[in-house]
Each structure stands twice: as structure tokens, then as C-alpha cells.
C-alpha positions as CSV (number, residue, x, y, z in Angstrom):
1,M,199.1,44.2,107.5
2,T,195.8,43.3,109.1
3,T,192.8,42.7,106.8
4,V,189.3,43.2,108.1
5,L,186.6,41.6,106.0
6,G,182.9,42.4,105.9
7,T,179.9,40.6,104.5
8,A,180.0,42.6,101.3
9,E,183.6,41.6,100.6
10,L,182.9,37.9,101.1
11,D,179.8,38.1,98.9
12,L,182.0,39.6,96.1
13,F,184.7,37.0,96.7
14,Q,182.2,34.2,96.3
15,S,180.9,35.7,93.1
16,A,184.4,36.2,91.8
17,I,185.5,32.6,92.3
18,V,182.3,31.3,90.6
19,K,182.8,33.6,87.6
20,R,186.6,33.1,87.3
21,L,187.1,29.5,88.5
22,G,183.7,27.9,88.4
23,L,184.0,26.9,92.1
24,R,181.1,27.2,94.5
25,F,181.1,27.2,98.3
26,D,178.2,27.1,100.7
27,D,177.8,29.9,103.3
28,N,179.0,27.5,106.0
29,R,182.5,27.8,104.5
30,L,182.7,31.6,104.9
31,T,185.3,31.3,107.5
32,F,187.5,29.3,105.2
33,L,186.9,31.8,102.3
34,A,187.8,34.7,104.6
35,E,191.1,33.1,105.4
36,V,191.9,32.5,101.8
37,L,190.9,36.0,100.8
38,T,193.0,37.5,103.6
39,R,196.1,35.5,102.5
40,R,195.7,36.5,98.8
41,V,195.1,40.2,99.6
42,E,198.2,40.3,101.8
43,A,200.3,38.3,99.3
44,R,199.4,40.8,96.6
45,R,199.8,43.8,98.9
46,L,196.6,45.4,97.7
47,S,193.5,46.6,99.6
48,T,190.7,44.2,99.7
49,G,188.6,46.4,97.4
50,A,191.3,46.7,94.8
51,Y,192.0,42.9,94.8
52,L,188.3,42.1,94.4
53,A,187.8,44.6,91.6
54,A,190.8,43.3,89.7
55,L,189.6,39.7,90.2
56,M,186.1,40.5,89.0
57,I,187.1,42.4,85.8
58,E,189.8,39.9,84.7
59,L,192.8,42.1,85.6
60,E,194.5,39.4,87.6
61,A,197.1,37.4,85.7
62,S,197.0,33.6,85.4
63,D,199.6,33.1,88.1
64,E,197.4,34.7,90.7
65,L,194.4,32.7,89.5
66,S,196.5,29.5,89.8
67,A,197.5,30.3,93.3
68,L,193.9,31.1,94.3
69,A,192.6,27.9,92.7
70,R,195.1,25.8,94.5
71,E,194.2,27.3,97.9
72,L,190.5,26.9,97.3
73,T,190.7,23.3,95.9
74,V,192.6,22.1,99.0
75,E,189.3,22.5,100.8
76,L,187.6,20.5,98.2
77,G,190.1,17.6,98.4
78,R,191.2,17.6,94.8
79,E,193.7,19.2,92.4
80,P,192.4,22.2,90.4
81,T,191.7,21.6,86.7
82,N,193.3,23.5,83.9
83,A,190.1,25.5,83.4
84,E,190.2,26.6,87.0
85,I,193.8,27.6,86.9
86,S,193.7,29.6,83.7
87,P,191.7,32.8,83.3
88,L,188.1,32.4,82.2
89,R,188.3,32.4,78.4
90,R,185.1,30.8,77.4
91,S,183.1,34.0,77.6
92,R,184.1,37.6,78.5
93,A,180.5,38.9,78.3
94,Y,179.6,38.2,81.9
95,T,178.0,40.4,84.6
96,T,178.9,40.6,88.3
97,S,177.1,41.4,91.5
98,L,179.0,44.6,91.8
99,S,176.4,47.4,91.3
100,K,176.9,50.9,90.1
101,S,176.3,52.3,93.5
102,Q,179.1,50.1,94.9
103,L,181.5,51.4,92.3
104,V,181.0,55.1,92.8
105,Q,180.2,55.5,96.5
106,A,182.5,55.1,99.5
107,S,179.8,53.2,101.4
108,P,180.1,50.2,103.8
109,R,178.8,47.9,101.1
110,G,180.8,49.5,98.3
111,L,184.4,50.0,97.2
112,P,186.5,52.5,99.0
113,L,186.8,55.8,97.1
114,E,190.4,55.2,96.1
115,D,189.5,51.7,94.6
116,A,186.5,53.1,92.8
117,C,188.7,55.8,91.3
118,A,191.2,53.2,90.2
119,L,188.5,51.2,88.5
120,R,187.2,54.3,86.8
121,R,190.6,55.1,85.4
122,H,191.0,51.5,84.2
123,Y,187.7,51.6,82.3
124,W,188.6,55.0,80.9
125,N,192.0,53.9,79.7
126,H,190.7,50.5,78.4
127,Y,187.5,51.5,76.8
128,G,187.7,55.3,76.4
129,A,184.7,55.9,78.5
130,T,183.9,54.7,82.1
131,L,180.3,54.0,81.0
132,L,181.4,51.2,78.6
133,G,183.2,49.3,81.3
134,L,180.3,49.5,83.7
135,V,177.9,48.3,81.0
136,K,180.2,45.4,79.9
137,H,181.3,44.2,83.3
138,H,178.6,45.2,85.8
139,G,175.3,45.1,83.9
140,V,174.7,48.8,84.5
141,K,172.0,50.4,82.3
142,A,173.5,53.2,80.2
143,S,170.4,55.4,80.5
144,H,170.3,54.9,84.3
145,F,174.0,55.7,84.7
146,L,173.8,58.9,82.6
147,E,170.7,60.1,84.4
148,E,172.2,59.6,87.8
149,T,175.6,61.0,87.1
150,H,174.4,64.2,85.4
151,R,171.8,65.4,87.9
152,L,174.3,67.8,89.5
153,P,172.0,70.0,91.6
154,G,173.2,73.6,91.7
155,L,175.1,73.3,88.4
156,E,173.6,76.5,87.0
157,Q,175.0,78.6,89.9
158,R,178.5,77.3,89.3
159,L,178.7,77.9,85.5
160,R,180.4,81.0,84.2
161,M,181.4,82.3,80.8
162,S,182.8,85.7,79.8
163,A,181.3,87.9,77.1
164,H,184.7,87.7,75.2
165,D,184.5,84.0,74.9
166,R,180.9,84.2,73.7
167,A,181.8,86.8,71.1
168,A,184.8,84.7,69.9
169,L,182.5,81.7,69.3
170,R,180.0,83.9,67.5
171,K,182.7,85.2,65.1
172,L,184.0,81.7,64.1
173,P,183.2,80.8,60.5
174,G,181.7,77.6,59.4
175,R,179.3,75.2,61.1
176,K,179.8,74.5,64.8
177,F,178.5,71.5,66.7
178,I,178.8,70.2,70.2
179,L,180.2,66.6,70.4
180,T,179.8,65.3,73.9
181,N,179.7,61.9,75.7
182,A,177.2,63.5,78.1
183,P,173.4,63.0,77.6
184,R,171.5,65.6,75.4
185,S,169.5,66.9,78.4
186,Y,172.7,67.8,80.2
187,A,174.3,69.4,77.2
188,L,171.2,71.6,76.6
189,R,171.2,72.5,80.3
190,V,174.8,73.8,80.1
191,L,174.3,75.6,76.8
192,G,171.1,77.2,78.0
193,T,172.8,78.4,81.3
194,L,175.7,79.9,79.4
195,R,173.5,81.4,76.7
196,L,175.2,79.5,73.9
197,T,172.3,77.6,72.4
198,G,172.0,79.8,69.4
199,L,175.7,79.8,68.6
200,F,175.8,76.1,67.6
201,D,174.3,74.3,64.6
202,G,173.5,71.2,66.6
203,I,174.4,68.8,69.4
204,L,175.7,65.2,69.0
205,S,175.3,63.6,72.4
206,I,176.0,60.1,73.6
207,E,172.5,59.1,72.5
208,D,173.7,59.8,68.9
209,M,176.8,57.7,69.2
210,T,175.4,54.3,68.5
211,M,176.5,52.2,65.5
212,F,175.2,48.7,64.6
213,G,173.5,48.5,68.0
214,Q,176.7,49.3,70.0
215,Q,177.6,52.5,71.8
216,R,180.7,54.2,70.2
217,P,181.4,57.3,72.2
218,K,184.5,59.4,72.0
219,P,187.3,58.4,71.5
220,D,186.1,55.7,69.0
221,A,187.6,56.5,65.6
222,R,184.7,54.9,63.9
223,M,182.4,57.4,65.5
224,F,184.5,60.3,64.2
225,R,184.3,59.0,60.7
226,H,180.5,58.6,61.1
227,V,180.2,62.2,62.3
228,A,182.0,63.5,59.2
229,A,179.8,61.3,56.9
230,R,176.7,62.5,58.7
231,F,177.6,66.1,58.0
232,K,178.4,65.2,54.4
233,T,182.0,66.4,54.6
234,Q,185.5,65.1,54.7
235,P,187.3,64.6,58.1
236,A,190.1,67.0,56.8
237,R,187.5,69.8,56.8
238,C,186.7,69.3,60.5
239,V,188.4,70.8,63.5
240,L,188.0,69.1,66.9
241,V,188.5,71.4,69.9
242,E,189.0,69.2,73.0
243,D,190.6,69.1,76.4
244,T,191.1,65.3,76.3
245,L,194.1,64.0,74.4
246,D,192.7,60.5,73.8
247,H,189.9,62.0,71.8
248,Q,192.3,64.1,69.8
249,R,194.5,61.1,69.0
250,S,191.5,59.2,67.4
251,A,190.2,62.3,65.6
252,R,193.7,63.0,64.1
253,R,194.0,59.3,63.0
254,V,190.9,59.7,60.8
255,G,192.2,63.0,59.3
256,M,190.6,65.7,61.5
257,R,192.6,68.7,62.7
258,T,192.8,68.9,66.4
259,V,193.0,71.8,68.9
260,W,193.9,71.1,72.6
261,M,192.1,73.4,75.0
262,Q,194.4,73.8,78.0
263,R,192.7,76.5,80.0
264,Y,191.7,74.1,82.8
265,L,194.6,71.7,82.5
266,R,196.5,72.8,85.6
267,A,193.5,72.6,87.9
268,A,192.7,69.1,86.7
269,I,196.3,67.8,87.1
270,H,196.5,69.1,90.6
271,A,193.1,67.8,91.7
272,P,193.3,66.4,95.3
273,G,193.6,62.6,95.9
274,E,193.5,59.8,93.5
275,C,190.4,61.1,91.6
276,M,192.3,63.3,89.2
277,K,190.2,64.0,86.1
278,V,190.7,61.0,83.7
279,G,192.0,61.7,80.2
280,V,194.1,64.7,81.3
281,H,197.8,64.5,80.6
282,P,200.5,66.9,82.0
283,C,202.7,66.6,78.9
284,P,203.9,68.9,76.0
285,K,202.0,69.0,72.7
286,P,201.9,65.5,71.2
287,A,202.4,65.0,67.4
288,Y,198.7,64.4,66.8
289,V,197.7,67.8,68.3
290,C,197.7,70.5,65.6
291,A,197.5,73.5,68.0
292,R,197.2,74.4,71.7
293,I,195.1,77.2,73.0
294,K,194.1,78.6,76.4
295,R,191.5,81.1,75.1
296,L,188.7,80.7,72.6
297,L,189.8,83.9,70.9
298,A,192.8,82.0,69.6
299,L,190.5,79.7,67.5
300,R,190.0,82.5,64.9
301,S,193.6,82.4,63.8
302,I,193.6,78.5,63.7
303,W,190.5,78.6,61.4
304,C,192.4,81.0,59.1
305,I,195.5,78.8,58.7
306,R,193.7,75.5,57.9
307,D,194.6,73.5,54.8
308,D,193.7,75.3,51.5
309,N,191.1,72.7,50.8
310,S,189.3,73.3,54.1
311,H,186.6,75.9,54.4
């Protein structure tokens, strides 16, 4: 396998070895660094982007860091210290030179699309939301990320909803709220386009999911408890309708009833390439899912068979 390196890759590699190993090399050693990076990439059988991403966000195991430290310290004429061989443990709250645009765009100075998708899935699986990983590891501003990723020009022309679904929502008893990890402006935009604004009692967007100064979006179980307390009700009196199982697992853990909307599951599972929608699982109904539906009309019967103490 032949590895071709560019300036962006070498810049990231220099940043990674400073962050992870505390080693610094002048720009006149770029040829040496390129040789080391090429050897490590080929040894790990990864693409350069995937290797650098793993290195920057502490995915690489200590054996890889040990091998990397030994190769680099040969140039320095000394043996690596224990601190250089082991993962960086003193502080995990660091930022990198990897910008948001480098993560999400397949540009010459960014990660290839497949590597960006892999990183996105890792953050989703590890933190429950891609945003949290970007904020923690790349210094991305949450407000900037949310604004940029929810512009979506032409969205209104692509949104559709049947009159039957709208009627089904209108007939549901009890209070109904939108709970979304999207910004409030985006949620209002979607509801307005679908003529649903008057059918809900309120919106809880990602701006409302902050506890003790920290963002706690879905699937954070603490946030679900906070939502029930905010509405002055018990979790057992709440029903979460979702298409994402991770969110349902957390909601069920705190006592909420859960309904898995599967209308769009097949399309998400068979999405082309490596960018399949995160959080979608092609599996039978897990134990923490109370019911599965494909139509909003089916929600009426679920509301009627809730526990006797739920209204």
C-alpha cells in the first residue's frame, strides 16, 4: 500500500504527537515525520485520515503509542519515557487543530468523507450526540455548529405530511411536546412548514438541555428526568415516540414508556456508503421498547393501553 501525505496530514501528525506524547519536532524534520507516519499507517492498515483521527481523540491503544514513541525518539537519540509511551492521562480536556470544517467536508485539507463518517459514528456512540464529541475534542462552538448544520436551503420544498397524520396527532389526548437535539429555530421551521405548530404544547430544543452548565442532549437519562420534573409529572406518565433506540433505552431506564417509530427505518438502513444514519438499528424490538409503530394513527391505541395510573 502506498501512502501519499500532504501538508495537512503532517500538520495534524505534529499536533497529535505533541498532544499525546509531548514530543516536538521542527519543520525541518518533516521528511522524518512523513516516514514515521507512513510506516505507522501501513502497519495499522488504516487510511491516513482514520489513523490521525484515532490518534487525536485517544482511540489508539497504548501499544500503538509505545511503537510510535519509540520510532520518534530514535531521532532524538534517547529512550522514550513512561509518560511518552502511555496514553495521555494527565488531562483529557484538550483541543486539537482539527476544525469542524475538516471533520465534515471531504476537502483537500480535511478528512476523507469515509473517515469523517467514522468519526461521527464514534462520537454518536460514545457521547450520544456528535456535537458533544466535537465540542470536547475539537473546540467547536456548539452555537456555530448548530447554525451551520441546520441551514439546509430548500428544506421546505422537501417536507411532506399527510392530512391523516396531522389528524392523528390532533386527536391524541394529553399534552404533547417536541423533544429535539436540533436548535429551536430549526424545529419551528419544520413545524411551521408542516402546519403542526398549533398541535403541540411546546418545544424542548437543545438550547433547553443544559444542566449545571453542561449540555445534556438526548440520550442523557438525567435530561429525561429533568424533563419530567419540568412538566411536574412522573416519568411513568410520559410516552417517548422516537426513531432512535439509544434515546428510547435511556428514557425507559428512568421509567418512561417508549414507542419506536419505524416508518423510515428501511431507508436509513440502506442509505448508500458509510454515512448510514447514526442511531438506527436493523434489529427486532428490544426489551426497552414498549411498542413499534409505522403510522401515527397507531399511537391512539397505545395511549389507551397505558398503565392505569397514567393519564
